[in-house]
N, CA, C and O atoms as a printed pandas DataFrame, in Angstrom:
     atom_number atom_name residue_name chain_id  residue_number  x_coord  y_coord  z_coord
0              1         N          MET        A               1   -3.997  -36.990   67.545
1              2        CA          MET        A               1   -4.844  -38.101   67.920
2              3         C          MET        A               1   -4.271  -38.923   69.071
3              4         O          MET        A               1   -5.042  -39.411   69.898
4              5         N          PRO        A               2   -2.950  -39.099   69.161
5              6        CA          PRO        A               2   -2.438  -39.897   70.281
6              7         C          PRO        A               2   -2.875  -39.372   71.648
7              8         O          PRO        A               2   -3.106  -40.164   72.562
8              9         N          SER        A               3   -2.992  -38.054   71.804
9             10        CA          SER        A               3   -3.406  -37.518   73.105
10            11         C          SER        A               3   -4.860  -37.870   73.412
11            12         O          SER        A               3   -5.219  -38.046   74.576
12            13         N          ILE        A               4   -5.684  -37.974   72.397
13            14        CA          ILE        A               4   -7.083  -38.375   72.611
14            15         C          ILE        A               4   -7.145  -39.852   72.966
15            16         O          ILE        A               4   -7.805  -40.232   73.934
16            17         N          TYR        A               5   -6.463  -40.686   72.190
17            18        CA          TYR        A               5   -6.484  -42.124   72.454
18            19         C          TYR        A               5   -5.851  -42.465   73.801
19            20         O          TYR        A               5   -6.203  -43.479   74.404
20            21         N          ALA        A               6   -4.934  -41.645   74.279
21            22        CA          ALA        A               6   -4.251  -41.912   75.551
22            23         C          ALA        A               6   -5.227  -42.004   76.718
23            24         O          ALA        A               6   -4.967  -42.713   77.689
24            25         N          ASP        A               7   -6.339  -41.297   76.630
25            26        CA          ASP        A               7   -7.313  -41.293   77.726
26            27         C          ASP        A               7   -8.326  -42.437   77.654
27            28         O          ASP        A               7   -9.162  -42.574   78.548
28            29         N          LEU        A               8   -8.265  -43.247   76.621
29            30        CA          LEU        A               8   -9.256  -44.300   76.425
30            31         C          LEU        A               8   -8.768  -45.648   76.948
31            32         O          LEU        A               8   -7.581  -45.968   76.874
32            33         N          ASP        A               9   -9.712  -46.433   77.479
33            34        CA          ASP        A               9   -9.400  -47.801   77.896
34            35         C          ASP        A               9   -9.529  -48.770   76.724
35            36         O          ASP        A               9   -8.804  -49.762   76.648
36            37         N          LEU        A              10  -10.454  -48.476   75.812
37            38        CA          LEU        A              10  -10.645  -49.278   74.612
38            39         C          LEU        A              10  -11.413  -48.444   73.599
39            40         O          LEU        A              10  -11.947  -47.384   73.924
40            41         N          VAL        A              11  -11.460  -48.931   72.385
41            42        CA          VAL        A              11  -12.213  -48.259   71.326
42            43         C          VAL        A              11  -13.258  -49.238   70.808
43            44         O          VAL        A              11  -12.951  -50.393   70.512
44            45         N          ALA        A              12  -14.499  -48.761   70.700
45            46        CA          ALA        A              12  -15.585  -49.586   70.181
46            47         C          ALA        A              12  -16.071  -48.996   68.864
47            48         O          ALA        A              12  -16.298  -47.791   68.755
48            49         N          LEU        A              13  -16.226  -49.855   67.874
49            50        CA          LEU        A              13  -16.756  -49.457   66.577
50            51         C          LEU        A              13  -17.970  -50.333   66.306
51            52         O          LEU        A              13  -17.861  -51.558   66.251
52            53         N          THR        A              14  -19.119  -49.705   66.137
53            54        CA          THR        A              14  -20.373  -50.451   66.024
54            55         C          THR        A              14  -21.023  -50.296   64.656
55            56         O          THR        A              14  -22.249  -50.264   64.548
56            57         N          SER        A              15  -20.221  -50.202   63.631
57            58        CA          SER        A              15  -20.734  -49.968   62.284
58            59         C          SER        A              15  -21.587  -51.128   61.771
59            60         O          SER        A              15  -21.365  -52.291   62.110
60            61         N          LEU        A              16  -22.568  -50.769   60.944
61            62        CA          LEU        A              16  -23.345  -51.770   60.224
62            63         C          LEU        A              16  -22.660  -52.117   58.907
63            64         O          LEU        A              16  -22.828  -53.213   58.374
64            65         N          ASN        A              17  -21.886  -51.166   58.394
65            66        CA          ASN        A              17  -21.133  -51.341   57.162
66            67         C          ASN        A              17  -19.872  -50.500   57.286
67            68         O          ASN        A              17  -19.917  -49.399   57.836
68            69         N          GLU        A              18  -18.768  -50.991   56.792
69            70        CA          GLU        A              18  -17.508  -50.278   56.985
70            71         C          GLU        A              18  -16.525  -50.680   55.906
71            72         O          GLU        A              18  -16.495  -51.837   55.486
72            73         N          GLY        A              19  -15.727  -49.735   55.459
73            74        CA          GLY        A              19  -14.638  -50.038   54.525
74            75         C          GLY        A              19  -13.408  -50.411   55.326
75            76         O          GLY        A              19  -13.374  -51.454   55.979
76            77         N          THR        A              20  -12.403  -49.560   55.275
77            78        CA          THR        A              20  -11.204  -49.721   56.087
78            79         C          THR        A              20  -11.232  -48.617   57.136
79            80         O          THR        A              20  -10.916  -47.469   56.824
80            81         N          PRO        A              21  -11.598  -48.934   58.354
81            82        CA          PRO        A              21  -11.783  -47.897   59.372
82            83         C          PRO        A              21  -10.455  -47.357   59.916
83            84         O          PRO        A              21   -9.756  -48.029   60.675
84            85         N          VAL        A              22  -10.134  -46.140   59.511
85            86        CA          VAL        A              22   -8.904  -45.488   59.955
86            87         C          VAL        A              22   -8.902  -45.328   61.473
87            88         O          VAL        A              22   -7.846  -45.392   62.103
88            89         N          THR        A              23  -10.064  -45.123   62.056
89            90        CA          THR        A              23  -10.162  -44.982   63.515
90            91         C          THR        A              23   -9.564  -46.188   64.227
91            92         O          THR        A              23   -8.858  -46.030   65.223
92            93         N          LEU        A              24   -9.837  -47.380   63.733
93            94        CA          LEU        A              24   -9.283  -48.582   64.376
94            95         C          LEU        A              24   -7.783  -48.685   64.163
95            96         O          LEU        A              24   -7.056  -49.102   65.065
96            97         N          ILE        A              25   -7.315  -48.312   62.988
97            98        CA          ILE        A              25   -5.869  -48.329   62.736
98            99         C          ILE        A              25   -5.176  -47.359   63.684
99           100         O          ILE        A              25   -4.146  -47.690   64.271
100          101         N          GLU        A              26   -5.740  -46.158   63.837
101          102        CA          GLU        A              26   -5.168  -45.169   64.760
102          103         C          GLU        A              26   -5.189  -45.677   66.194
103          104         O          GLU        A              26   -4.197  -45.560   66.913
104          105         N          ALA        A              27   -6.315  -46.241   66.608
105          106        CA          ALA        A              27   -6.435  -46.749   67.977
106          107         C          ALA        A              27   -5.407  -47.838   68.244
107          108         O          ALA        A              27   -4.741  -47.839   69.280
108          109         N          MET        A              28   -5.285  -48.755   67.307
109          110        CA          MET        A              28   -4.341  -49.849   67.486
110          111         C          MET        A              28   -2.902  -49.339   67.475
111          112         O          MET        A              28   -2.059  -49.852   68.212
112          113         N          ALA        A              29   -2.614  -48.340   66.648
113          114        CA          ALA        A              29   -1.270  -47.744   66.635
114          115         C          ALA        A              29   -0.951  -47.100   67.978
115          116         O          ALA        A              29    0.215  -46.988   68.357
116          117         N          CYS        A              30   -1.990  -46.678   68.697
117          118        CA          CYS        A              30   -1.823  -46.077   70.031
118          119         C          CYS        A              30   -1.961  -47.120   71.138
119          120         O          CYS        A              30   -2.138  -46.772   72.306
120          121         N          GLU        A              31   -1.878  -48.390   70.772
121          122        CA          GLU        A              31   -1.939  -49.523   71.712
122          123         C          GLU        A              31   -3.265  -49.633   72.450
123          124         O          GLU        A              31   -3.300  -50.020   73.618
124          125         N          LYS        A              32   -4.356  -49.292   71.772
125          126        CA          LYS        A              32   -5.670  -49.434   72.378
126          127         C          LYS        A              32   -6.352  -50.676   71.836
127          128         O          LYS        A              32   -6.378  -50.889   70.624
128          129         N          PRO        A              33   -6.906  -51.503   72.719
129          130        CA          PRO        A              33   -7.655  -52.672   72.264
130          131         C          PRO        A              33   -8.980  -52.212   71.663
131          132         O          PRO        A              33   -9.475  -51.131   71.982
132          133         N          VAL        A              34   -9.542  -53.036   70.800
133          134        CA          VAL        A              34  -10.798  -52.652   70.164
134          135         C          VAL        A              34  -11.842  -53.746   70.280
135          136         O          VAL        A              34  -11.540  -54.937   70.348
136          137         N          VAL        A              35  -13.077  -53.289   70.300
137          138        CA          VAL        A              35  -14.241  -54.155   70.169
138          139         C          VAL        A              35  -14.982  -53.592   68.965
139          140         O          VAL        A              35  -15.304  -52.404   68.927
140          141         N          ALA        A              36  -15.252  -54.441   67.988
141          142        CA          ALA        A              36  -15.865  -53.932   66.763
142          143         C          ALA        A              36  -16.783  -54.971   66.143
143          144         O          ALA        A              36  -16.636  -56.174   66.358
144          145         N          THR        A              37  -17.731  -54.469   65.371
145          146        CA          THR        A              37  -18.586  -55.364   64.610
146          147         C          THR        A              37  -17.794  -55.912   63.422
147          148         O          THR        A              37  -17.005  -55.199   62.802
148          149         N          ALA        A              38  -18.015  -57.168   63.125
149          150        CA          ALA        A              38  -17.270  -57.863   62.061
150          151         C          ALA        A              38  -17.926  -57.588   60.709
151          152         O          ALA        A              38  -18.552  -58.468   60.117
152          153         N          VAL        A              39  -17.773  -56.359   60.233
153          154        CA          VAL        A              39  -18.366  -55.957   58.958
154          155         C          VAL        A              39  -17.304  -55.390   58.035
155          156         O          VAL        A              39  -16.295  -54.856   58.496
156          157         N          GLY        A              40  -17.529  -55.503   56.736
157          158        CA          GLY        A              40  -16.646  -54.899   55.750
158          159         C          GLY        A              40  -15.190  -55.261   55.957
159          160         O          GLY        A              40  -14.836  -56.434   56.073
160          161         N          GLY        A              41  -14.338  -54.221   56.003
161          162        CA          GLY        A              41  -12.905  -54.421   56.138
162          163         C          GLY        A              41  -12.410  -54.546   57.571
163          164         O          GLY        A              41  -11.207  -54.673   57.797
164          165         N          VAL        A              42  -13.316  -54.512   58.542
165          166        CA          VAL        A              42  -12.900  -54.573   59.950
166          167         C          VAL        A              42  -12.125  -55.849   60.270
167          168         O          VAL        A              42  -11.081  -55.762   60.917
168          169         N          PRO        A              43  -12.585  -57.037   59.847
169          170        CA          PRO        A              43  -11.816  -58.254   60.158
170          171         C          PRO        A              43  -10.422  -58.299   59.522
171          172         O          PRO        A              43   -9.577  -59.091   59.937
172          173         N          ASP        A              44  -10.182  -57.451   58.516
173          174        CA          ASP        A              44   -8.840  -57.377   57.941
174          175         C          ASP        A              44   -7.883  -56.635   58.869
175          176         O          ASP        A              44   -6.667  -56.798   58.772
176          177         N          ILE        A              45   -8.429  -55.829   59.758
177          178        CA          ILE        A              45   -7.612  -55.021   60.666
178          179         C          ILE        A              45   -7.574  -55.636   62.065
179          180         O          ILE        A              45   -6.503  -55.792   62.652
180          181         N          VAL        A              46   -8.736  -55.979   62.587
181          182        CA          VAL        A              46   -8.840  -56.518   63.948
182          183         C          VAL        A              46   -8.733  -58.034   63.899
183          184         O          VAL        A              46   -9.537  -58.705   63.252
184          185         N          LEU        A              47   -7.743  -58.558   64.583
185          186        CA          LEU        A              47   -7.565  -60.004   64.672
186          187         C          LEU        A              47   -8.289  -60.475   65.929
187          188         O          LEU        A              47   -7.815  -60.262   67.045
188          189         N          ASP        A              48   -9.422  -61.106   65.739
189          190        CA          ASP        A              48  -10.290  -61.492   66.853
190          191         C          ASP        A              48   -9.538  -62.354   67.862
191          192         O          ASP        A              48   -8.949  -63.378   67.514
192          193         N          GLY        A              49   -9.572  -61.916   69.116
193          194        CA          GLY        A              49   -8.909  -62.648   70.187
194          195         C          GLY        A              49   -7.423  -62.363   70.292
195          196         O          GLY        A              49   -6.750  -62.891   71.176
196          197         N          ARG        A              50   -6.900  -61.524   69.390
197          198        CA          ARG        A              50   -5.476  -61.202   69.436
198          199         C          ARG        A              50   -5.234  -59.692   69.589
199          200         O          ARG        A              50   -4.399  -59.270   70.388
200          201         N          THR        A              51   -5.967  -58.895   68.822
201          202        CA          THR        A              51   -5.816  -57.435   68.921
202          203         C          THR        A              51   -7.108  -56.773   69.387
203          204         O          THR        A              51   -7.153  -55.568   69.634
204          205         N          GLY        A              52   -8.137  -57.569   69.499
205          206        CA          GLY        A              52   -9.431  -57.051   69.930
206          207         C          GLY        A              52  -10.479  -58.137   69.851
207          208         O          GLY        A              52  -10.171  -59.321   69.716
208          209         N          ILE        A              53  -11.712  -57.710   69.937
209          210        CA          ILE        A              53  -12.829  -58.658   69.901
210          211         C          ILE        A              53  -13.772  -58.234   68.787
211          212         O          ILE        A              53  -14.175  -57.073   68.712
212          213         N          LEU        A              54  -14.121  -59.178   67.923
213          214        CA          LEU        A              54  -15.105  -58.938   66.875
214          215         C          LEU        A              54  -16.434  -59.557   67.294
215          216         O          LEU        A              54  -16.483  -60.659   67.841
216          217         N          VAL        A              55  -17.493  -58.832   67.026
217          218        CA          VAL        A              55  -18.833  -59.327   67.346
218          219         C          VAL        A              55  -19.704  -59.204   66.093
219          220         O          VAL        A              55  -19.420  -58.394   65.210
220          221         N          PRO        A              56  -20.761  -60.010   66.022
221          222        CA          PRO        A              56  -21.662  -59.897   64.874
222          223         C          PRO        A              56  -22.372  -58.543   64.864
223          224         O          PRO        A              56  -22.667  -57.969   65.913
224          225         N          SER        A              57  -22.634  -58.057   63.671
225          226        CA          SER        A              57  -23.366  -56.807   63.524
226          227         C          SER        A              57  -24.774  -56.942   64.105
227          228         O          SER        A              57  -25.409  -57.992   64.000
228          229         N          GLU        A              58  -25.238  -55.874   64.708
229          230        CA          GLU        A              58  -26.591  -55.782   65.274
230          231         C          GLU        A              58  -26.839  -56.760   66.423
231          232         O          GLU        A              58  -27.985  -57.131   66.677
232          233         N          ASN        A              59  -25.798  -57.175   67.110
233          234        CA          ASN        A              59  -25.957  -58.031   68.276
234          235         C          ASN        A              59  -25.505  -57.224   69.493
235          236         O          ASN        A              59  -24.365  -57.334   69.944
236          237         N          GLU        A              60  -26.427  -56.412   70.010
237          238        CA          GLU        A              60  -26.092  -55.501   71.100
238          239         C          GLU        A              60  -25.645  -56.223   72.360
239          240         O          GLU        A              60  -24.756  -55.744   73.064
240          241         N          ALA        A              61  -26.243  -57.360   72.651
241          242        CA          ALA        A              61  -25.889  -58.104   73.868
242          243         C          ALA        A              61  -24.444  -58.594   73.805
243          244         O          ALA        A              61  -23.706  -58.493   74.785
244          245         N          GLU        A              62  -24.044  -59.122   72.656
245          246        CA          GLU        A              62  -22.670  -59.623   72.529
246          247         C          GLU        A              62  -21.674  -58.460   72.535
247          248         O          GLU        A              62  -20.583  -58.581   73.093
248          249         N          LEU        A              63  -22.043  -57.349   71.922
249          250        CA          LEU        A              63  -21.196  -56.161   71.927
250          251         C          LEU        A              63  -20.990  -55.675   73.362
251          252         O          LEU        A              63  -19.858  -55.433   73.781
252          253         N          ALA        A              64  -22.068  -55.534   74.103
253          254        CA          ALA        A              64  -21.975  -55.071   75.492
254          255         C          ALA        A              64  -21.151  -56.039   76.333
255          256         O          ALA        A              64  -20.329  -55.611   77.143
256          257         N          SER        A              65  -21.365  -57.328   76.148
257          258        CA          SER        A              65  -20.621  -58.340   76.904
258          259         C          SER        A              65  -19.125  -58.250   76.599
259          260         O          SER        A              65  -18.300  -58.351   77.507
260          261         N          ALA        A              66  -18.774  -58.061   75.331
261          262        CA          ALA        A              66  -17.358  -57.964   74.949
262          263         C          ALA        A              66  -16.717  -56.724   75.567
263          264         O          ALA        A              66  -15.589  -56.785   76.058
264          265         N          ILE        A              67  -17.429  -55.609   75.544
265          266        CA          ILE        A              67  -16.897  -54.367   76.124
266          267         C          ILE        A              67  -16.690  -54.531   77.631
267          268         O          ILE        A              67  -15.630  -54.195   78.157
268          269         N          VAL        A              68  -17.692  -55.041   78.307
269          270        CA          VAL        A              68  -17.601  -55.204   79.765
270          271         C          VAL        A              68  -16.483  -56.181   80.134
271          272         O          VAL        A              68  -15.715  -55.928   81.062
272          273         N          SER        A              69  -16.394  -57.292   79.408
273          274        CA          SER        A              69  -15.350  -58.273   79.749
274          275         C          SER        A              69  -13.957  -57.682   79.547
275          276         O          SER        A              69  -13.047  -57.956   80.330
276          277         N          LEU        A              70  -13.789  -56.881   78.513
277          278        CA          LEU        A              70  -12.482  -56.266   78.257
278          279         C          LEU        A              70  -12.178  -55.178   79.286
279          280         O          LEU        A              70  -11.031  -55.022   79.706
280          281         N          LEU        A              71  -13.198  -54.429   79.689
281          282        CA          LEU        A              71  -12.986  -53.402   80.717
282          283         C          LEU        A              71  -12.599  -54.018   82.060
283          284         O          LEU        A              71  -11.900  -53.386   82.852
284          285         N          LYS        A              72  -13.040  -55.227   82.315
285          286        CA          LYS        A              72  -12.721  -55.911   83.572
286          287         C          LYS        A              72  -11.359  -56.593   83.554
287          288         O          LYS        A              72  -10.901  -57.068   84.593
288          289         N          ASP        A              73  -10.704  -56.652   82.402
289          290        CA          ASP        A              73   -9.459  -57.408   82.272
290          291         C          ASP        A              73   -8.336  -56.515   81.729
291          292         O          ASP        A              73   -8.103  -56.456   80.522
292          293         N          ALA        A              74   -7.649  -55.825   82.639
293          294        CA          ALA        A              74   -6.579  -54.892   82.260
294          295         C          ALA        A              74   -5.432  -55.600   81.539
295          296         O          ALA        A              74   -4.839  -55.046   80.614
296          297         N          ASP        A              75   -5.121  -56.826   81.965
297          298        CA          ASP        A              75   -4.030  -57.567   81.317
298          299         C          ASP        A              75   -4.358  -57.856   79.851
299          300         O          ASP        A              75   -3.508  -57.707   78.973
300          301         N          LYS        A              76   -5.582  -58.264   79.602
301          302        CA          LYS        A              76   -5.992  -58.548   78.226
302          303         C          LYS        A              76   -6.000  -57.263   77.396
303          304         O          LYS        A              76   -5.609  -57.278   76.229
304          305         N          ARG        A              77   -6.441  -56.157   77.986
305          306        CA          ARG        A              77   -6.410  -54.877   77.265
306          307         C          ARG        A              77   -4.981  -54.517   76.873
307          308         O          ARG        A              77   -4.730  -54.103   75.741
308          309         N          ARG        A              78   -4.049  -54.675   77.804
309          310        CA          ARG        A              78   -2.644  -54.379   77.502
310          311         C          ARG        A              78   -2.112  -55.304   76.406
311          312         O          ARG        A              78   -1.428  -54.857   75.484
312          313         N          MET        A              79   -2.430  -56.592   76.514
313          314        CA          MET        A              79   -1.967  -57.567   75.528
314          315         C          MET        A              79   -2.543  -57.235   74.145
315          316         O          MET        A              79   -1.801  -57.191   73.164
316          317         N          PHE        A              80   -3.856  -57.001   74.061
317          318        CA          PHE        A              80   -4.473  -56.642   72.786
318          319         C          PHE        A              80   -3.861  -55.351   72.244
319          320         O          PHE        A              80   -3.620  -55.229   71.043
320          321         N          GLY        A              81   -3.614  -54.394   73.129
321          322        CA          GLY        A              81   -3.034  -53.121   72.705
322          323         C          GLY        A              81   -1.655  -53.291   72.095
323          324         O          GLY        A              81   -1.372  -52.746   71.028
324          325         N          LYS        A              82   -0.803  -54.040   72.764
325          326        CA          LYS        A              82    0.558  -54.265   72.247
326          327         C          LYS        A              82    0.532  -55.039   70.935
327          328         O          LYS        A              82    1.239  -54.692   69.989
328          329         N          GLN        A              83   -0.274  -56.075   70.881
329          330        CA          GLN        A              83   -0.356  -56.867   69.659
330          331         C          GLN        A              83   -1.006  -56.068   68.526
331          332         O          GLN        A              83   -0.655  -56.241   67.359
332          333         N          GLY        A              84   -1.942  -55.203   68.872
333          334        CA          GLY        A              84   -2.567  -54.347   67.864
334          335         C          GLY        A              84   -1.567  -53.385   67.257
335          336         O          GLY        A              84   -1.545  -53.181   66.044
336          337         N          ARG        A              85   -0.738  -52.794   68.105
337          338        CA          ARG        A              85    0.290  -51.873   67.602
338          339         C          ARG        A              85    1.251  -52.600   66.658
339          340         O          ARG        A              85    1.584  -52.093   65.587
340          341         N          GLU        A              86    1.686  -53.780   67.063
341          342        CA          GLU        A              86    2.570  -54.569   66.205
342          343         C          GLU        A              86    1.889  -54.910   64.875
343          344         O          GLU        A              86    2.519  -54.882   63.818
344          345         N          SER        A              87    0.613  -55.226   64.947
345          346        CA          SER        A              87   -0.141  -55.630   63.764
346          347         C          SER        A              87   -0.251  -54.511   62.728
347          348         O          SER        A              87   -0.153  -54.771   61.529
348          349         N          VAL        A              88   -0.452  -53.284   63.170
349          350        CA          VAL        A              88   -0.646  -52.180   62.220
350          351         C          VAL        A              88    0.632  -51.406   61.916
351          352         O          VAL        A              88    0.680  -50.658   60.939
352          353         N          ARG        A              89    1.659  -51.573   62.730
353          354        CA          ARG        A              89    2.883  -50.773   62.573
354          355         C          ARG        A              89    3.441  -50.838   61.158
355          356         O          ARG        A              89    3.615  -49.796   60.526
356          357         N          ASP        A              90    3.719  -51.997   60.656
357          358        CA          ASP        A              90    4.328  -52.118   59.333
358          359         C          ASP        A              90    3.296  -52.025   58.207
359          360         O          ASP        A              90    3.560  -51.434   57.160
360          361         N          LYS        A              91    2.144  -52.603   58.429
361          362        CA          LYS        A              91    1.126  -52.660   57.384
362          363         C          LYS        A              91    0.587  -51.278   57.007
363          364         O          LYS        A              91    0.248  -51.041   55.847
364          365         N          TYR        A              92    0.508  -50.371   57.976
365          366        CA          TYR        A              92   -0.099  -49.060   57.715
366          367         C          TYR        A              92    0.853  -47.893   57.983
367          368         O          TYR        A              92    0.400  -46.765   58.173
368          369         N          SER        A              93    2.151  -48.145   58.003
369          370        CA          SER        A              93    3.105  -47.070   58.280
370          371         C          SER        A              93    3.232  -46.135   57.080
371          372         O          SER        A              93    2.939  -46.516   55.947
372          373         N          LYS        A              94    3.667  -44.923   57.342
373          374        CA          LYS        A              94    3.887  -43.967   56.245
374          375         C          LYS        A              94    5.027  -44.447   55.353
375          376         O          LYS        A              94    5.020  -44.179   54.151
376          377         N          GLU        A              95    5.999  -45.148   55.915
377          378        CA          GLU        A              95    7.097  -45.673   55.123
378          379         C          GLU        A              95    6.598  -46.717   54.114
379          380         O          GLU        A              95    7.012  -46.718   52.955
380          381         N          ARG        A              96    5.717  -47.591   54.564
381          382        CA          ARG        A              96    5.150  -48.608   53.672
382          383         C          ARG        A              96    4.336  -47.936   52.576
383          384         O          ARG        A              96    4.425  -48.320   51.410
384          385         N          LEU        A              97    3.543  -46.936   52.943
385          386        CA          LEU        A              97    2.741  -46.210   51.964
386          387         C          LEU        A              97    3.639  -45.534   50.934
387          388         O          LEU        A              97    3.372  -45.609   49.734
388          389         N          PHE        A              98    4.694  -44.878   51.390
389          390        CA          PHE        A              98    5.626  -44.206   50.483
390          391         C          PHE        A              98    6.253  -45.211   49.516
391          392         O          PHE        A              98    6.336  -44.949   48.316
392          393         N          THR        A              99    6.691  -46.353   50.032
393          394        CA          THR        A              99    7.294  -47.396   49.195
394          395         C          THR        A              99    6.293  -47.906   48.160
395          396         O          THR        A              99    6.639  -48.067   46.989
396          397         N          ASP        A             100    5.054  -48.161   48.585
397          398        CA          ASP        A             100    4.036  -48.661   47.664
398          399         C          ASP        A             100    3.723  -47.647   46.563
399          400         O          ASP        A             100    3.584  -48.017   45.397
400          401         N          ILE        A             101    3.612  -46.381   46.930
401          402        CA          ILE        A             101    3.314  -45.343   45.935
402          403         C          ILE        A             101    4.485  -45.181   44.973
403          404         O          ILE        A             101    4.280  -45.031   43.768
404          405         N          THR        A             102    5.709  -45.209   45.491
405          406        CA          THR        A             102    6.889  -45.106   44.637
406          407         C          THR        A             102    6.915  -46.248   43.632
407          408         O          THR        A             102    7.157  -46.022   42.447
408          409         N          ARG        A             103    6.670  -47.472   44.091
409          410        CA          ARG        A             103    6.638  -48.627   43.177
410          411         C          ARG        A             103    5.544  -48.476   42.123
411          412         O          ARG        A             103    5.753  -48.794   40.952
412          413         N          LEU        A             104    4.388  -47.993   42.542
413          414        CA          LEU        A             104    3.286  -47.805   41.608
414          415         C          LEU        A             104    3.682  -46.831   40.498
415          416         O          LEU        A             104    3.490  -47.120   39.317
416          417         N          TYR        A             105    4.236  -45.676   40.879
417          418        CA          TYR        A             105    4.650  -44.698   39.872
418          419         C          TYR        A             105    5.768  -45.240   38.986
419          420         O          TYR        A             105    5.773  -45.003   37.778
420          421         N          GLU        A             106    6.708  -45.960   39.575
421          422        CA          GLU        A             106    7.782  -46.545   38.773
422          423         C          GLU        A             106    7.233  -47.542   37.760
423          424         O          GLU        A             106    7.675  -47.574   36.612
424          425         N          ASP        A             107    6.269  -48.357   38.187
425          426        CA          ASP        A             107    5.645  -49.312   37.261
426          427         C          ASP        A             107    4.897  -48.597   36.147
427          428         O          ASP        A             107    4.995  -48.980   34.982
428          429         N          ILE        A             108    4.154  -47.565   36.504
429          430        CA          ILE        A             108    3.397  -46.808   35.498
430          431         C          ILE        A             108    4.352  -46.165   34.498
431          432         O          ILE        A             108    4.138  -46.247   33.288
432          433         N          LEU        A             109    5.400  -45.529   35.000
433          434        CA          LEU        A             109    6.367  -44.886   34.113
434          435         C          LEU        A             109    7.078  -45.903   33.239
435          436         O          LEU        A             109    7.290  -45.654   32.052
436          437         N          SER        A             110    7.444  -47.026   33.794
437          438        CA          SER        A             110    8.127  -48.068   33.044
438          439         C          SER        A             110    7.227  -48.600   31.935
439          440         O          SER        A             110    7.675  -48.750   30.798
440          441         N          ASN        A             111    5.978  -48.885   32.244
441          442        CA          ASN        A             111    5.037  -49.395   31.249
442          443         C          ASN        A             111    4.734  -48.344   30.190
443          444         O          ASN        A             111    4.547  -48.677   29.020
444          445         N          SER        A             112    4.686  -47.097   30.585
445          446        CA          SER        A             112    4.429  -46.011   29.644
446          447         C          SER        A             112    5.565  -45.906   28.643
447          448         O          SER        A             112    5.319  -45.742   27.447
448          449         N          ARG        A             113    6.802  -45.996   29.107
449          450        CA          ARG        A             113    7.976  -45.940   28.221
450          451         C          ARG        A             113    7.995  -47.117   27.266
451          452         O          ARG        A             113    8.305  -46.951   26.086
452          453         N          ILE        A             114    7.672  -48.288   27.750
453          454        CA          ILE        A             114    7.666  -49.488   26.913
454          455         C          ILE        A             114    6.631  -49.341   25.805
455          456         O          ILE        A             114    6.911  -49.681   24.656
456          457         N          ARG        A             115    5.455  -48.845   26.126
457          458        CA          ARG        A             115    4.404  -48.667   25.122
458          459         C          ARG        A             115    4.848  -47.673   24.059
459          460         O          ARG        A             115    4.626  -47.901   22.870
460          461         N          ARG        A             116    5.479  -46.558   24.476
461          462        CA          ARG        A             116    5.915  -45.549   23.513
462          463         C          ARG        A             116    6.992  -46.088   22.592
463          464         O          ARG        A             116    6.996  -45.770   21.402
464          465         N          ILE        A             117    7.898  -46.888   23.104
465          466        CA          ILE        A             117    9.002  -47.438   22.317
466          467         C          ILE        A             117    8.456  -48.437   21.281
467          468         O          ILE        A             117    8.921  -48.477   20.142
468          469         N          THR        A             118    7.480  -49.229   21.688
469          470        CA          THR        A             118    6.968  -50.279   20.801
470          471         C          THR        A             118    5.906  -49.761   19.835
471          472         O          THR        A             118    5.543  -50.479   18.904
472          473         N          GLU        A             119    5.409  -48.578   20.014
473          474        CA          GLU        A             119    4.345  -48.059   19.123
474          475         C          GLU        A             119    4.888  -47.490   17.857
475          476         O          GLU        A             119    4.124  -47.020   17.014
């Protein structure tokens, strides 16, 4: 995916409904600024005015304006890209995922042992 994102100036997501969009996490990890509709889990990933631009759903004029303004401002694209990478680096890293899953299994095993001992 990094080779695909390398050719992009920005990533636009125009969903009407969205969970946690992996596409935006990948784009931001590749230092790409984003323009996205503020639906579902998107605002949890995109920090409006810091890592990208959020627009209301079904507002084509505002979406187009945000895309054009970002395409005209290379400095802002670079800034959003760098801040986006920083924003997702720790939160969505494989190391963080591994740690969270390990803790989950340890908690489950610990609680399972406690229940068996007390039963």
